[in-house]
C-alpha positions in Angstrom: 104.9 52.4 243.7 105.9 54.2 240.5 107.6 57.4 241.7 108.1 59.5 244.8 107.1 63.1 245.2 108.9 65.4 247.6 106.7 65.3 250.7 108.2 68.0 252.9 106.8 67.6 256.4 103.8 65.5 255.2 103.3 61.8 255.0 105.0 59.8 252.3 103.7 60.8 248.9 103.9 58.4 246.0 102.4 57.6 242.6 100.8 54.3 241.5 99.7 53.2 238.1 96.9 50.7 237.5 95.4 48.8 234.6 92.2 46.7 235.1 91.8 47.6 238.8 90.0 44.6 240.2 90.4 45.5 243.9 86.8 46.4 245.0 87.9 48.2 248.2 90.4 50.3 246.3 87.8 51.2 243.6 85.4 52.2 246.4 88.0 54.5 247.9 88.8 56.0 244.5 85.1 56.5 243.7 84.5 58.4 247.0 87.6 60.5 246.1 86.3 61.1 242.6 82.9 62.2 243.8 84.4 64.5 246.5 86.7 66.1 244.1 84.0 66.9 241.5 81.6 68.2 244.2 83.8 71.2 244.5 83.9 72.0 240.8 82.1 75.1 239.5 78.6 74.5 238.4 78.1 74.2 234.7 75.0 73.4 232.5 76.7 70.1 231.5 78.4 67.4 233.6 81.5 65.3 232.9 80.8 63.2 236.0 80.4 59.5 235.3 78.1 57.4 237.4 79.3 54.5 239.6 78.8 51.8 237.0 80.7 53.8 234.4 83.5 54.5 236.8 83.9 50.9 237.6 83.8 50.0 233.9 86.5 52.5 233.2 88.8 51.2 236.0 88.2 47.6 234.9 89.0 48.3 231.3 92.5 47.0 230.7 93.1 49.6 227.9 92.8 52.5 230.4 95.7 53.8 232.3 94.9 55.0 235.9 97.4 57.1 237.7 97.0 58.0 241.4 99.0 60.3 243.7 98.8 59.2 247.3 99.5 61.0 250.6 100.0 58.0 252.9 96.7 56.0 252.4 94.8 59.0 250.9 94.3 59.5 247.2 94.9 63.2 246.4 95.2 63.3 242.6 93.9 60.9 240.0 93.9 60.8 236.2 92.6 58.2 233.7 93.8 58.0 230.1 91.9 55.9 227.6 94.2 54.3 225.0 91.2 52.9 223.0 88.8 55.8 222.3 86.3 53.5 220.7 85.4 52.4 224.2 84.6 56.0 225.4 81.4 57.9 224.8 83.0 61.4 224.6 85.0 61.2 221.4 83.9 60.4 217.9 86.3 57.7 216.5 85.2 58.5 212.9 86.6 62.0 213.2 90.0 60.7 214.2 89.9 57.9 211.6 89.4 60.6 208.9 91.9 63.2 210.2 94.5 60.9 212.0 94.1 57.6 210.2 97.6 56.3 210.9 97.3 57.1 214.6 93.9 55.4 214.9 95.0 52.4 213.0 97.9 51.9 215.4 95.9 52.7 218.5 97.7 55.9 219.2 94.8 58.3 219.7 94.4 58.5 223.5 92.1 60.5 225.6 92.4 62.1 229.1 89.0 61.1 230.5 89.5 62.9 233.8 91.9 64.5 236.2 90.6 65.0 239.7 92.4 66.7 242.6 91.5 66.7 246.3 90.5 70.3 247.1 91.5 69.9 250.8 95.1 68.9 250.2 97.9 70.9 248.8 101.0 68.9 247.9 103.7 70.9 246.2 104.6 69.4 242.9 102.1 66.5 243.1 100.2 67.5 240.0 103.4 68.2 238.0 104.9 64.9 239.1 101.8 63.0 238.1 101.7 64.8 234.7 105.3 63.9 234.1 104.7 60.3 234.8 101.5 60.0 232.7 102.8 62.2 229.8 106.1 60.4 229.7 104.2 57.2 228.9 102.2 59.0 226.2 105.5 60.4 224.7 107.1 57.0 224.6 104.0 55.7 222.6 104.1 58.7 220.3 100.4 59.2 221.1 98.0 61.9 220.0 96.7 62.7 223.5 93.3 64.4 223.3 91.9 66.4 226.3 89.1 68.8 226.9 88.3 71.4 229.6 85.5 73.9 230.4 85.9 77.5 229.4 86.4 78.5 233.0 89.9 77.0 232.6 90.3 77.7 228.9 88.3 80.8 227.7 90.4 81.0 224.5 93.0 79.0 222.6 95.7 81.1 224.1 97.4 80.4 227.5 95.1 78.8 230.1 95.3 75.2 231.2 96.0 74.0 227.7 99.2 76.0 227.6 100.1 74.5 231.0 99.6 71.0 229.6 101.8 71.8 226.6 104.6 73.1 228.9 104.4 69.9 231.0 104.4 67.8 227.8 107.5 69.5 226.6 109.3 68.5 229.7 109.1 64.8 228.6 109.3 65.2 224.8 108.6 67.2 221.7 104.9 68.1 221.6 102.6 70.4 219.7 99.2 71.8 220.9 96.5 71.3 218.3 93.0 73.0 218.9 90.5 70.4 217.7 87.0 71.9 218.4 85.0 74.1 220.6 81.5 73.4 222.0 79.1 75.9 223.4 75.8 75.3 225.3 72.7 77.3 224.5 69.1 77.3 225.7 65.8 78.4 224.1 63.8 80.1 226.8 60.0 80.0 226.1 59.0 81.5 229.5 58.3 84.9 227.9 56.4 83.4 225.0 54.2 81.4 227.5 53.5 84.6 229.4 52.3 86.4 226.2 50.1 83.4 225.3 48.5 83.4 228.7 47.8 87.1 228.5 46.2 86.7 225.1 43.9 84.0 226.3 42.7 86.1 229.2 42.0 89.2 227.1 38.2 89.4 226.5 38.8 91.1 223.2 40.8 88.2 221.8 38.6 86.5 219.2 38.1 82.8 219.2 39.4 81.0 216.1 37.0 78.0 216.6 
């Protein structure tokens, strides 16, 4: 047990930290929690959800830090921070080697791979308590902690969830919020073009090009 969270009238609430989580039963429980938490997220054209083999690989990787808030025997919040971004598929190490060479060389570019919260449980202060524990470890390292979020939580660079992260980070140390990049998803819709083509081929006045 890492730290307690004020439980009020609820069961005992506490935080655990894991590296290389070899307990299969515990991984199964965390996987079911992970899936249940993501199932309630808004639908997007992309997905950040990892599959089971990727999930296990992440929890077995000794360079990853896994933090879990428990209410009794039930996981209610979980985050995973990668301390070796070359082992992830979401960040481009070459970008950080170019722009943050010293940090990369010293293994100090870290990445928040996920934060999941049980939608059916409300524990006052659990998210903040977990953030303090996890961010305090990053502050002690002097890490550049990279995170991303969909525009439903961060429509602009101002305010939003990123500003909340910054406020929590400043509880444990000096921190600066640096916007790195934005990504948008587009689609080319050929449905209308196909309809026009079909209309042309059924028009008796259309001349054959053969």
